[in-house]
PDB file of N, CA, C, O and CB in Angstrom:
ATOM      1  N   MET A   1     -35.126 -17.048 -65.268  1.00  0.00           N
ATOM      2  CA  MET A   1     -35.282 -17.098 -66.655  1.00  0.00           C
ATOM      3  C   MET A   1     -36.844 -17.828 -66.629  1.00  0.00           C
ATOM      4  O   MET A   1     -37.097 -19.032 -66.586  1.00  0.00           O
ATOM      5  CB  MET A   1     -33.935 -17.998 -67.479  1.00  0.00           C
ATOM      6  N   PRO A   2     -37.837 -16.618 -66.670  1.00  0.00           N
ATOM      7  CA  PRO A   2     -38.981 -17.170 -67.024  1.00  0.00           C
ATOM      8  C   PRO A   2     -39.300 -18.035 -68.174  1.00  0.00           C
ATOM      9  O   PRO A   2     -38.776 -18.041 -69.288  1.00  0.00           O
ATOM     10  CB  PRO A   2     -39.650 -16.314 -67.078  1.00  0.00           C
ATOM     11  N   TYR A   3     -40.298 -18.798 -67.681  1.00  0.00           N
ATOM     12  CA  TYR A   3     -40.410 -20.296 -68.825  1.00  0.00           C
ATOM     13  C   TYR A   3     -42.213 -19.937 -68.516  1.00  0.00           C
ATOM     14  O   TYR A   3     -42.715 -19.847 -67.396  1.00  0.00           O
ATOM     15  CB  TYR A   3     -39.468 -22.564 -68.045  1.00  0.00           C
ATOM     16  N   VAL A   4     -42.847 -19.800 -69.665  1.00  0.00           N
ATOM     17  CA  VAL A   4     -44.265 -19.384 -69.591  1.00  0.00           C
ATOM     18  C   VAL A   4     -44.836 -20.385 -71.126  1.00  0.00           C
ATOM     19  O   VAL A   4     -44.351 -20.295 -72.254  1.00  0.00           O
ATOM     20  CB  VAL A   4     -44.433 -17.314 -69.685  1.00  0.00           C
ATOM     21  N   ALA A   5     -46.220 -21.479 -70.589  1.00  0.00           N
ATOM     22  CA  ALA A   5     -46.253 -22.192 -71.068  1.00  0.00           C
ATOM     23  C   ALA A   5     -47.829 -22.046 -71.422  1.00  0.00           C
ATOM     24  O   ALA A   5     -48.662 -22.059 -70.515  1.00  0.00           O
ATOM     25  CB  ALA A   5     -45.607 -23.111 -70.492  1.00  0.00           C
ATOM     26  N   ILE A   6     -48.202 -21.904 -72.797  1.00  0.00           N
ATOM     27  CA  ILE A   6     -49.722 -21.390 -73.004  1.00  0.00           C
ATOM     28  C   ILE A   6     -50.112 -22.696 -74.091  1.00  0.00           C
ATOM     29  O   ILE A   6     -49.598 -22.984 -75.172  1.00  0.00           O
ATOM     30  CB  ILE A   6     -49.891 -19.475 -73.807  1.00  0.00           C
ATOM     31  N   GLN A   7     -51.266 -23.366 -73.314  1.00  0.00           N
ATOM     32  CA  GLN A   7     -51.645 -24.009 -74.109  1.00  0.00           C
ATOM     33  C   GLN A   7     -53.577 -24.035 -74.714  1.00  0.00           C
ATOM     34  O   GLN A   7     -54.515 -24.117 -73.921  1.00  0.00           O
ATOM     35  CB  GLN A   7     -51.030 -25.121 -73.515  1.00  0.00           C
ATOM     36  N   VAL A   8     -53.706 -23.957 -75.999  1.00  0.00           N
ATOM     37  CA  VAL A   8     -54.961 -23.516 -76.375  1.00  0.00           C
ATOM     38  C   VAL A   8     -55.381 -24.598 -77.197  1.00  0.00           C
ATOM     39  O   VAL A   8     -54.536 -25.467 -77.412  1.00  0.00           O
ATOM     40  CB  VAL A   8     -54.998 -22.172 -77.043  1.00  0.00           C
ATOM     41  N   THR A   9     -56.509 -24.728 -77.700  1.00  0.00           N
ATOM     42  CA  THR A   9     -57.020 -26.013 -78.833  1.00  0.00           C
ATOM     43  C   THR A   9     -56.437 -25.627 -80.080  1.00  0.00           C
ATOM     44  O   THR A   9     -56.536 -24.403 -80.158  1.00  0.00           O
ATOM     45  CB  THR A   9     -58.814 -26.194 -79.125  1.00  0.00           C
ATOM     46  N   ARG A  10     -55.898 -26.081 -81.053  1.00  0.00           N
ATOM     47  CA  ARG A  10     -55.731 -26.187 -82.458  1.00  0.00           C
ATOM     48  C   ARG A  10     -57.133 -25.945 -83.106  1.00  0.00           C
ATOM     49  O   ARG A  10     -57.882 -26.820 -83.539  1.00  0.00           O
ATOM     50  CB  ARG A  10     -55.116 -27.588 -82.844  1.00  0.00           C
ATOM     51  N   GLU A  11     -57.396 -24.292 -83.090  1.00  0.00           N
ATOM     52  CA  GLU A  11     -58.859 -24.200 -84.095  1.00  0.00           C
ATOM     53  C   GLU A  11     -58.239 -22.772 -84.073  1.00  0.00           C
ATOM     54  O   GLU A  11     -58.456 -21.917 -83.214  1.00  0.00           O
ATOM     55  CB  GLU A  11     -60.862 -24.577 -83.426  1.00  0.00           C
ATOM     56  N   GLY A  12     -57.293 -22.637 -85.347  1.00  0.00           N
ATOM     57  CA  GLY A  12     -57.116 -21.475 -86.250  1.00  0.00           C
ATOM     58  C   GLY A  12     -56.588 -20.425 -85.383  1.00  0.00           C
ATOM     59  O   GLY A  12     -57.196 -19.370 -85.566  1.00  0.00           O
ATOM     60  N   VAL A  13     -55.685 -20.348 -84.520  1.00  0.00           N
ATOM     61  CA  VAL A  13     -55.344 -19.325 -83.891  1.00  0.00           C
ATOM     62  C   VAL A  13     -53.968 -19.077 -84.781  1.00  0.00           C
ATOM     63  O   VAL A  13     -53.014 -19.846 -84.902  1.00  0.00           O
ATOM     64  CB  VAL A  13     -55.273 -19.559 -82.282  1.00  0.00           C
ATOM     65  N   SER A  14     -54.137 -17.915 -85.301  1.00  0.00           N
ATOM     66  CA  SER A  14     -53.404 -17.362 -86.263  1.00  0.00           C
ATOM     67  C   SER A  14     -51.876 -16.633 -86.301  1.00  0.00           C
ATOM     68  O   SER A  14     -51.855 -15.571 -85.680  1.00  0.00           O
ATOM     69  CB  SER A  14     -54.209 -16.602 -86.607  1.00  0.00           C
ATOM     70  N   ARG A  15     -50.708 -16.992 -86.871  1.00  0.00           N
ATOM     71  CA  ARG A  15     -49.512 -16.499 -86.250  1.00  0.00           C
ATOM     72  C   ARG A  15     -49.460 -15.366 -85.499  1.00  0.00           C
ATOM     73  O   ARG A  15     -48.940 -15.359 -84.383  1.00  0.00           O
ATOM     74  CB  ARG A  15     -48.668 -16.328 -87.079  1.00  0.00           C
ATOM     75  N   GLN A  16     -50.089 -14.130 -86.152  1.00  0.00           N
ATOM     76  CA  GLN A  16     -50.158 -12.749 -85.571  1.00  0.00           C
ATOM     77  C   GLN A  16     -50.778 -13.109 -83.951  1.00  0.00           C
ATOM     78  O   GLN A  16     -50.376 -12.543 -82.935  1.00  0.00           O
ATOM     79  CB  GLN A  16     -51.288 -11.625 -86.630  1.00  0.00           C
ATOM     80  N   GLN A  17     -51.538 -13.874 -83.979  1.00  0.00           N
ATOM     81  CA  GLN A  17     -52.379 -13.534 -82.510  1.00  0.00           C
ATOM     82  C   GLN A  17     -51.061 -14.430 -81.467  1.00  0.00           C
ATOM     83  O   GLN A  17     -50.676 -13.977 -80.390  1.00  0.00           O
ATOM     84  CB  GLN A  17     -54.544 -14.495 -82.417  1.00  0.00           C
ATOM     85  N   LYS A  18     -50.530 -15.753 -82.086  1.00  0.00           N
ATOM     86  CA  LYS A  18     -49.326 -15.663 -81.489  1.00  0.00           C
ATOM     87  C   LYS A  18     -48.156 -15.157 -81.027  1.00  0.00           C
ATOM     88  O   LYS A  18     -47.377 -15.468 -80.126  1.00  0.00           O
ATOM     89  CB  LYS A  18     -49.123 -15.968 -81.695  1.00  0.00           C
ATOM     90  N   GLU A  19     -48.213 -14.262 -81.889  1.00  0.00           N
ATOM     91  CA  GLU A  19     -47.150 -13.229 -82.012  1.00  0.00           C
ATOM     92  C   GLU A  19     -47.354 -12.245 -80.724  1.00  0.00           C
ATOM     93  O   GLU A  19     -46.533 -12.067 -79.824  1.00  0.00           O
ATOM     94  CB  GLU A  19     -47.282 -12.390 -83.511  1.00  0.00           C
ATOM     95  N   GLN A  20     -48.528 -11.705 -80.840  1.00  0.00           N
ATOM     96  CA  GLN A  20     -49.036 -10.707 -79.848  1.00  0.00           C
ATOM     97  C   GLN A  20     -49.227 -11.522 -78.185  1.00  0.00           C
ATOM     98  O   GLN A  20     -49.142 -10.885 -77.134  1.00  0.00           O
ATOM     99  CB  GLN A  20     -50.660 -10.080 -80.535  1.00  0.00           C
ATOM    100  N   LEU A  21     -49.447 -12.762 -78.245  1.00  0.00           N
ATOM    101  CA  LEU A  21     -49.413 -13.751 -77.219  1.00  0.00           C
ATOM    102  C   LEU A  21     -47.884 -13.477 -76.402  1.00  0.00           C
ATOM    103  O   LEU A  21     -47.715 -12.948 -75.304  1.00  0.00           O
ATOM    104  CB  LEU A  21     -49.586 -15.358 -77.965  1.00  0.00           C
ATOM    105  N   ILE A  22     -46.890 -14.018 -77.321  1.00  0.00           N
ATOM    106  CA  ILE A  22     -45.733 -14.136 -76.817  1.00  0.00           C
ATOM    107  C   ILE A  22     -45.302 -12.423 -76.527  1.00  0.00           C
ATOM    108  O   ILE A  22     -44.556 -12.172 -75.580  1.00  0.00           O
ATOM    109  CB  ILE A  22     -44.787 -15.061 -77.871  1.00  0.00           C
ATOM    110  N   GLN A  23     -45.766 -11.429 -77.308  1.00  0.00           N
ATOM    111  CA  GLN A  23     -45.259 -10.166 -76.958  1.00  0.00           C
ATOM    112  C   GLN A  23     -45.798  -9.799 -75.333  1.00  0.00           C
ATOM    113  O   GLN A  23     -45.105  -9.446 -74.378  1.00  0.00           O
ATOM    114  CB  GLN A  23     -45.800  -9.057 -78.143  1.00  0.00           C
ATOM    115  N   GLY A  24     -47.091  -9.991 -75.390  1.00  0.00           N
ATOM    116  CA  GLY A  24     -48.024  -9.739 -74.461  1.00  0.00           C
ATOM    117  C   GLY A  24     -47.368 -10.191 -73.218  1.00  0.00           C
ATOM    118  O   GLY A  24     -46.889  -9.375 -72.431  1.00  0.00           O
ATOM    119  N   VAL A  25     -47.329 -11.505 -73.011  1.00  0.00           N
ATOM    120  CA  VAL A  25     -46.936 -11.967 -71.921  1.00  0.00           C
ATOM    121  C   VAL A  25     -45.231 -11.645 -71.454  1.00  0.00           C
ATOM    122  O   VAL A  25     -44.870 -11.596 -70.278  1.00  0.00           O
ATOM    123  CB  VAL A  25     -47.305 -13.380 -72.087  1.00  0.00           C
ATOM    124  N   THR A  26     -44.563 -11.500 -72.317  1.00  0.00           N
ATOM    125  CA  THR A  26     -43.081 -10.766 -71.990  1.00  0.00           C
ATOM    126  C   THR A  26     -43.153  -9.445 -71.351  1.00  0.00           C
ATOM    127  O   THR A  26     -42.399  -9.011 -70.480  1.00  0.00           O
ATOM    128  CB  THR A  26     -42.222 -10.498 -73.321  1.00  0.00           C
ATOM    129  N   GLN A  27     -44.176  -8.852 -71.908  1.00  0.00           N
ATOM    130  CA  GLN A  27     -44.110  -7.371 -71.609  1.00  0.00           C
ATOM    131  C   GLN A  27     -44.489  -7.335 -69.936  1.00  0.00           C
ATOM    132  O   GLN A  27     -44.002  -6.576 -69.098  1.00  0.00           O
ATOM    133  CB  GLN A  27     -45.306  -6.419 -72.673  1.00  0.00           C
ATOM    134  N   LEU A  28     -45.696  -8.590 -69.688  1.00  0.00           N
ATOM    135  CA  LEU A  28     -46.466  -8.573 -68.600  1.00  0.00           C
ATOM    136  C   LEU A  28     -45.136  -9.082 -67.500  1.00  0.00           C
ATOM    137  O   LEU A  28     -44.956  -8.554 -66.403  1.00  0.00           O
ATOM    138  CB  LEU A  28     -47.956  -9.625 -68.792  1.00  0.00           C
ATOM    139  N   LEU A  29     -44.501  -9.918 -67.915  1.00  0.00           N
ATOM    140  CA  LEU A  29     -43.174 -10.177 -66.820  1.00  0.00           C
ATOM    141  C   LEU A  29     -42.314  -9.045 -66.723  1.00  0.00           C
ATOM    142  O   LEU A  29     -41.620  -8.842 -65.726  1.00  0.00           O
ATOM    143  CB  LEU A  29     -42.148 -11.409 -67.256  1.00  0.00           C
ATOM    144  N   LEU A  30     -42.334  -8.326 -67.687  1.00  0.00           N
ATOM    145  CA  LEU A  30     -41.388  -7.249 -67.258  1.00  0.00           C
ATOM    146  C   LEU A  30     -41.927  -5.991 -66.494  1.00  0.00           C
ATOM    147  O   LEU A  30     -41.200  -5.281 -65.798  1.00  0.00           O
ATOM    148  CB  LEU A  30     -40.724  -6.761 -68.458  1.00  0.00           C
ATOM    149  N   ASP A  31     -43.344  -5.765 -66.698  1.00  0.00           N
ATOM    150  CA  ASP A  31     -43.999  -4.809 -66.034  1.00  0.00           C
ATOM    151  C   ASP A  31     -44.114  -5.456 -64.915  1.00  0.00           C
ATOM    152  O   ASP A  31     -43.202  -5.075 -64.180  1.00  0.00           O
ATOM    153  CB  ASP A  31     -45.183  -4.300 -66.572  1.00  0.00           C
ATOM    154  N   VAL A  32     -44.577  -6.016 -64.547  1.00  0.00           N
ATOM    155  CA  VAL A  32     -44.937  -6.925 -62.873  1.00  0.00           C
ATOM    156  C   VAL A  32     -43.700  -7.503 -62.395  1.00  0.00           C
ATOM    157  O   VAL A  32     -43.262  -6.870 -61.435  1.00  0.00           O
ATOM    158  CB  VAL A  32     -46.123  -8.435 -62.957  1.00  0.00           C
ATOM    159  N   LEU A  33     -43.048  -8.407 -62.709  1.00  0.00           N
ATOM    160  CA  LEU A  33     -41.818  -9.257 -62.005  1.00  0.00           C
ATOM    161  C   LEU A  33     -40.490  -8.452 -62.401  1.00  0.00           C
ATOM    162  O   LEU A  33     -39.529  -8.783 -61.708  1.00  0.00           O
ATOM    163  CB  LEU A  33     -41.703 -11.004 -62.625  1.00  0.00           C
ATOM    164  N   ASN A  34     -40.229  -7.494 -63.336  1.00  0.00           N
ATOM    165  CA  ASN A  34     -39.114  -6.976 -63.467  1.00  0.00           C
ATOM    166  C   ASN A  34     -37.973  -8.169 -64.354  1.00  0.00           C
ATOM    167  O   ASN A  34     -36.744  -8.231 -64.341  1.00  0.00           O
ATOM    168  CB  ASN A  34     -38.738  -6.526 -61.943  1.00  0.00           C
ATOM    169  N   LYS A  35     -38.569  -8.654 -64.770  1.00  0.00           N
ATOM    170  CA  LYS A  35     -37.766 -10.054 -65.851  1.00  0.00           C
ATOM    171  C   LYS A  35     -37.371  -9.326 -67.318  1.00  0.00           C
ATOM    172  O   LYS A  35     -38.177  -8.759 -68.054  1.00  0.00           O
ATOM    173  CB  LYS A  35     -39.178 -11.680 -66.334  1.00  0.00           C
ATOM    174  N   ASP A  36     -36.112  -9.465 -67.525  1.00  0.00           N
ATOM    175  CA  ASP A  36     -35.206  -9.436 -68.458  1.00  0.00           C
ATOM    176  C   ASP A  36     -36.193 -10.155 -69.769  1.00  0.00           C
ATOM    177  O   ASP A  36     -36.485 -11.342 -69.624  1.00  0.00           O
ATOM    178  CB  ASP A  36     -33.743 -10.259 -67.917  1.00  0.00           C
ATOM    179  N   PRO A  37     -36.697  -9.422 -71.039  1.00  0.00           N
ATOM    180  CA  PRO A  37     -37.196 -10.239 -71.479  1.00  0.00           C
ATOM    181  C   PRO A  37     -36.223 -10.762 -72.428  1.00  0.00           C
ATOM    182  O   PRO A  37     -36.772 -11.463 -73.278  1.00  0.00           O
ATOM    183  CB  PRO A  37     -38.324  -9.895 -71.832  1.00  0.00           C
ATOM    184  N   LYS A  38     -35.011 -10.661 -72.565  1.00  0.00           N
ATOM    185  CA  LYS A  38     -34.154 -11.417 -73.310  1.00  0.00           C
ATOM    186  C   LYS A  38     -33.802 -12.771 -72.853  1.00  0.00           C
ATOM    187  O   LYS A  38     -33.186 -13.626 -73.490  1.00  0.00           O
ATOM    188  CB  LYS A  38     -33.068 -10.733 -73.460  1.00  0.00           C
ATOM    189  N   LEU A  39     -34.490 -12.881 -71.129  1.00  0.00           N
ATOM    190  CA  LEU A  39     -34.387 -14.376 -70.428  1.00  0.00           C
ATOM    191  C   LEU A  39     -35.794 -15.233 -70.393  1.00  0.00           C
ATOM    192  O   LEU A  39     -35.873 -16.321 -69.824  1.00  0.00           O
ATOM    193  CB  LEU A  39     -33.887 -14.184 -68.771  1.00  0.00           C
ATOM    194  N   THR A  40     -36.907 -14.593 -71.084  1.00  0.00           N
ATOM    195  CA  THR A  40     -38.076 -14.799 -71.093  1.00  0.00           C
ATOM    196  C   THR A  40     -38.484 -15.765 -72.200  1.00  0.00           C
ATOM    197  O   THR A  40     -38.365 -15.407 -73.372  1.00  0.00           O
ATOM    198  CB  THR A  40     -38.648 -13.643 -71.108  1.00  0.00           C
ATOM    199  N   HIS A  41     -38.906 -16.834 -71.925  1.00  0.00           N
ATOM    200  CA  HIS A  41     -39.559 -17.986 -72.531  1.00  0.00           C
ATOM    201  C   HIS A  41     -40.848 -18.209 -72.826  1.00  0.00           C
ATOM    202  O   HIS A  41     -41.554 -18.279 -71.820  1.00  0.00           O
ATOM    203  CB  HIS A  41     -39.353 -18.862 -71.934  1.00  0.00           C
ATOM    204  N   VAL A  42     -41.333 -18.327 -73.712  1.00  0.00           N
ATOM    205  CA  VAL A  42     -43.213 -18.386 -74.339  1.00  0.00           C
ATOM    206  C   VAL A  42     -43.034 -19.663 -75.078  1.00  0.00           C
ATOM    207  O   VAL A  42     -42.256 -19.703 -76.031  1.00  0.00           O
ATOM    208  CB  VAL A  42     -43.936 -16.853 -75.700  1.00  0.00           C
ATOM    209  N   VAL A  43     -43.695 -20.691 -74.705  1.00  0.00           N
ATOM    210  CA  VAL A  43     -44.092 -21.802 -75.737  1.00  0.00           C
ATOM    211  C   VAL A  43     -45.832 -21.824 -76.059  1.00  0.00           C
ATOM    212  O   VAL A  43     -46.760 -22.157 -75.322  1.00  0.00           O
ATOM    213  CB  VAL A  43     -43.572 -23.393 -75.029  1.00  0.00           C
ATOM    214  N   ILE A  44     -45.826 -21.423 -77.191  1.00  0.00           N
ATOM    215  CA  ILE A  44     -47.551 -22.088 -77.186  1.00  0.00           C
ATOM    216  C   ILE A  44     -47.670 -23.437 -77.894  1.00  0.00           C
ATOM    217  O   ILE A  44     -47.230 -23.732 -79.005  1.00  0.00           O
ATOM    218  CB  ILE A  44     -48.745 -21.025 -78.111  1.00  0.00           C
ATOM    219  N   GLN A  45     -48.411 -24.264 -76.958  1.00  0.00           N
ATOM    220  CA  GLN A  45     -48.902 -25.787 -77.636  1.00  0.00           C
ATOM    221  C   GLN A  45     -50.407 -25.758 -78.107  1.00  0.00           C
ATOM    222  O   GLN A  45     -51.430 -25.563 -77.450  1.00  0.00           O
ATOM    223  CB  GLN A  45     -48.796 -27.128 -76.422  1.00  0.00           C
ATOM    224  N   GLU A  46     -50.224 -26.013 -79.458  1.00  0.00           N
ATOM    225  CA  GLU A  46     -51.602 -26.463 -79.622  1.00  0.00           C
ATOM    226  C   GLU A  46     -52.360 -27.856 -79.625  1.00  0.00           C
ATOM    227  O   GLU A  46     -51.923 -28.784 -80.306  1.00  0.00           O
ATOM    228  CB  GLU A  46     -51.843 -26.036 -80.632  1.00  0.00           C
ATOM    229  N   ILE A  47     -53.280 -27.960 -79.002  1.00  0.00           N
ATOM    230  CA  ILE A  47     -53.941 -29.085 -78.806  1.00  0.00           C
ATOM    231  C   ILE A  47     -55.119 -29.699 -79.465  1.00  0.00           C
ATOM    232  O   ILE A  47     -56.243 -29.253 -79.234  1.00  0.00           O
ATOM    233  CB  ILE A  47     -54.183 -29.003 -77.802  1.00  0.00           C
ATOM    234  N   ASP A  48     -54.942 -30.621 -80.212  1.00  0.00           N
ATOM    235  CA  ASP A  48     -56.312 -31.292 -80.911  1.00  0.00           C
ATOM    236  C   ASP A  48     -57.181 -31.597 -80.061  1.00  0.00           C
ATOM    237  O   ASP A  48     -56.878 -32.110 -78.984  1.00  0.00           O
ATOM    238  CB  ASP A  48     -56.164 -32.540 -81.671  1.00  0.00           C
ATOM    239  N   THR A  49     -58.597 -31.285 -80.473  1.00  0.00           N
ATOM    240  CA  THR A  49     -59.681 -31.380 -79.213  1.00  0.00           C
ATOM    241  C   THR A  49     -60.179 -32.217 -79.000  1.00  0.00           C
ATOM    242  O   THR A  49     -61.127 -32.262 -78.216  1.00  0.00           O
ATOM    243  CB  THR A  49     -60.630 -30.751 -79.115  1.00  0.00           C
ATOM    244  N   ASP A  50     -59.571 -33.477 -79.815  1.00  0.00           N
ATOM    245  CA  ASP A  50     -59.986 -34.753 -79.495  1.00  0.00           C
ATOM    246  C   ASP A  50     -59.183 -35.189 -78.054  1.00  0.00           C
ATOM    247  O   ASP A  50     -59.568 -35.903 -77.129  1.00  0.00           O
ATOM    248  CB  ASP A  50     -59.666 -35.741 -80.794  1.00  0.00           C
ATOM    249  N   ASN A  51     -57.826 -34.412 -78.271  1.00  0.00           N
ATOM    250  CA  ASN A  51     -56.980 -34.634 -76.654  1.00  0.00           C
ATOM    251  C   ASN A  51     -57.317 -33.539 -75.611  1.00  0.00           C
ATOM    252  O   ASN A  51     -56.515 -33.328 -74.701  1.00  0.00           O
ATOM    253  CB  ASN A  51     -55.150 -34.521 -76.795  1.00  0.00           C
ATOM    254  N   TRP A  52     -58.551 -32.785 -75.713  1.00  0.00           N
ATOM    255  CA  TRP A  52     -58.867 -32.025 -74.460  1.00  0.00           C
ATOM    256  C   TRP A  52     -60.097 -32.268 -74.089  1.00  0.00           C
ATOM    257  O   TRP A  52     -61.002 -32.706 -74.799  1.00  0.00           O
ATOM    258  CB  TRP A  52     -58.724 -30.632 -74.538  1.00  0.00           C
ATOM    259  N   GLY A  53     -60.143 -31.955 -72.853  1.00  0.00           N
ATOM    260  CA  GLY A  53     -61.326 -32.211 -72.442  1.00  0.00           C
ATOM    261  C   GLY A  53     -61.523 -31.747 -70.730  1.00  0.00           C
ATOM    262  O   GLY A  53     -60.663 -31.504 -69.883  1.00  0.00           O
ATOM    263  N   PHE A  54     -63.021 -31.744 -70.642  1.00  0.00           N
ATOM    264  CA  PHE A  54     -63.298 -31.212 -69.245  1.00  0.00           C
ATOM    265  C   PHE A  54     -64.553 -31.944 -68.969  1.00  0.00           C
ATOM    266  O   PHE A  54     -65.005 -32.666 -69.858  1.00  0.00           O
ATOM    267  CB  PHE A  54     -63.459 -29.537 -69.108  1.00  0.00           C
ATOM    268  N   ALA A  55     -65.192 -31.834 -67.784  1.00  0.00           N
ATOM    269  CA  ALA A  55     -66.358 -32.214 -67.474  1.00  0.00           C
ATOM    270  C   ALA A  55     -66.660 -33.820 -67.996  1.00  0.00           C
ATOM    271  O   ALA A  55     -67.807 -34.213 -68.209  1.00  0.00           O
ATOM    272  CB  ALA A  55     -67.262 -31.152 -68.041  1.00  0.00           C
ATOM    273  N   GLY A  56     -65.339 -34.764 -68.182  1.00  0.00           N
ATOM    274  CA  GLY A  56     -66.019 -35.909 -68.312  1.00  0.00           C
ATOM    275  C   GLY A  56     -65.870 -36.244 -69.869  1.00  0.00           C
ATOM    276  O   GLY A  56     -66.021 -37.372 -70.340  1.00  0.00           O
ATOM    277  N   GLU A  57     -65.536 -35.042 -70.630  1.00  0.00           N
ATOM    278  CA  GLU A  57     -66.163 -35.150 -72.132  1.00  0.00           C
ATOM    279  C   GLU A  57     -64.918 -34.228 -73.079  1.00  0.00           C
ATOM    280  O   GLU A  57     -64.368 -33.201 -72.682  1.00  0.00           O
ATOM    281  CB  GLU A  57     -68.058 -34.274 -72.215  1.00  0.00           C
ATOM    282  N   GLN A  58     -64.650 -34.989 -74.545  1.00  0.00           N
ATOM    283  CA  GLN A  58     -63.709 -34.432 -75.077  1.00  0.00           C
ATOM    284  C   GLN A  58     -64.655 -33.097 -75.596  1.00  0.00           C
ATOM    285  O   GLN A  58     -65.880 -32.970 -75.599  1.00  0.00           O
ATOM    286  CB  GLN A  58     -62.910 -35.415 -76.138  1.00  0.00           C
ATOM    287  N   VAL A  59     -63.456 -32.055 -76.081  1.00  0.00           N
ATOM    288  CA  VAL A  59     -64.176 -30.757 -76.614  1.00  0.00           C
ATOM    289  C   VAL A  59     -64.663 -30.935 -78.184  1.00  0.00           C
ATOM    290  O   VAL A  59     -65.478 -30.252 -78.804  1.00  0.00           O
ATOM    291  CB  VAL A  59     -63.078 -29.415 -76.512  1.00  0.00           C
ATOM    292  N   SER A  60     -63.854 -32.142 -78.646  1.00  0.00           N
ATOM    293  CA  SER A  60     -64.639 -32.069 -80.166  1.00  0.00           C
ATOM    294  C   SER A  60     -65.932 -32.880 -80.078  1.00  0.00           C
ATOM    295  O   SER A  60     -66.785 -32.823 -80.964  1.00  0.00           O
ATOM    296  CB  SER A  60     -63.672 -32.773 -81.503  1.00  0.00           C
ATOM    297  N   ARG A  61     -66.047 -33.603 -79.032  1.00  0.00           N
ATOM    298  CA  ARG A  61     -67.549 -34.364 -78.665  1.00  0.00           C
ATOM    299  C   ARG A  61     -68.705 -32.994 -78.835  1.00  0.00           C
ATOM    300  O   ARG A  61     -69.541 -32.679 -79.683  1.00  0.00           O
ATOM    301  CB  ARG A  61     -67.560 -35.141 -76.653  1.00  0.00           C
ATOM    302  N   MET A  62     -68.118 -32.281 -77.239  1.00  0.00           N
ATOM    303  CA  MET A  62     -68.900 -31.084 -77.055  1.00  0.00           C
ATOM    304  C   MET A  62     -69.468 -30.176 -78.121  1.00  0.00           C
ATOM    305  O   MET A  62     -70.601 -29.711 -78.239  1.00  0.00           O
ATOM    306  CB  MET A  62     -68.195 -30.349 -76.357  1.00  0.00           C
ATOM    307  N   ARG A  63     -67.975 -29.997 -79.149  1.00  0.00           N
ATOM    308  CA  ARG A  63     -68.652 -28.911 -79.849  1.00  0.00           C
ATOM    309  C   ARG A  63     -69.221 -29.715 -81.278  1.00  0.00           C
ATOM    310  O   ARG A  63     -69.353 -28.864 -82.158  1.00  0.00           O
ATOM    311  CB  ARG A  63     -67.497 -27.527 -80.151  1.00  0.00           C
ATOM    312  N   GLU A  64     -69.535 -30.866 -81.692  1.00  0.00           N
ATOM    313  CA  GLU A  64     -70.045 -31.619 -82.752  1.00  0.00           C
ATOM    314  C   GLU A  64     -71.468 -31.329 -81.974  1.00  0.00           C
ATOM    315  O   GLU A  64     -72.291 -30.722 -82.659  1.00  0.00           O
ATOM    316  CB  GLU A  64     -69.404 -33.314 -83.064  1.00  0.00           C
ATOM    317  N   ARG A  65     -71.827 -31.641 -80.780  1.00  0.00           N
ATOM    318  CA  ARG A  65     -73.213 -31.669 -80.081  1.00  0.00           C
ATOM    319  C   ARG A  65     -74.206 -30.500 -80.343  1.00  0.00           C
ATOM    320  O   ARG A  65     -75.409 -30.440 -80.601  1.00  0.00           O
ATOM    321  CB  ARG A  65     -72.992 -31.701 -78.581  1.00  0.00           C
ATOM    322  N   ASN A  66     -72.971 -29.384 -80.129  1.00  0.00           N
ATOM    323  CA  ASN A  66     -73.567 -27.367 -80.119  1.00  0.00           C
ATOM    324  C   ASN A  66     -73.729 -27.116 -81.269  1.00  0.00           C
ATOM    325  O   ASN A  66     -74.133 -25.990 -81.561  1.00  0.00           O
ATOM    326  CB  ASN A  66     -72.466 -25.957 -79.595  1.00  0.00           C
ATOM    327  N   LYS A  67     -73.463 -28.098 -82.311  1.00  0.00           N
ATOM    328  CA  LYS A  67     -73.484 -27.445 -84.059  1.00  0.00           C
ATOM    329  C   LYS A  67     -74.837 -27.950 -84.143  1.00  0.00           C
ATOM    330  O   LYS A  67     -75.530 -27.101 -84.703  1.00  0.00           O
ATOM    331  CB  LYS A  67     -72.219 -28.177 -85.528  1.00  0.00           C
ATOM    332  N   SER A  68     -75.720 -29.300 -83.721  1.00  0.00           N
ATOM    333  CA  SER A  68     -76.374 -29.459 -84.245  1.00  0.00           C
ATOM    334  C   SER A  68     -77.844 -29.456 -83.466  1.00  0.00           C
ATOM    335  O   SER A  68     -78.833 -30.179 -83.586  1.00  0.00           O
ATOM    336  CB  SER A  68     -75.879 -30.296 -84.826  1.00  0.00           C
ATOM    337  N   ILE A  69     -77.504 -28.169 -82.502  1.00  0.00           N
ATOM    338  CA  ILE A  69     -78.530 -27.733 -81.811  1.00  0.00           C
ATOM    339  C   ILE A  69     -79.121 -26.268 -82.666  1.00  0.00           C
ATOM    340  O   ILE A  69     -80.090 -25.647 -82.230  1.00  0.00           O
ATOM    341  CB  ILE A  69     -77.986 -27.527 -80.230  1.00  0.00           C
TER     342      ILE A  69
END
């Protein structure tokens, strides 16, 4: 039973885009690993940019700074 977790920042990922991700990942696991799509689980988690950071900085702060340039 494959389980795939996709984490993205919460910035307007549409329902259609999520559906495409779920279908695409499921198909990839079938094509590459021959995994049964009926047993494949895909979870998409949307993370607020205040709760996502890298290089020691919140993504929300980076975006604010870049808007002012």
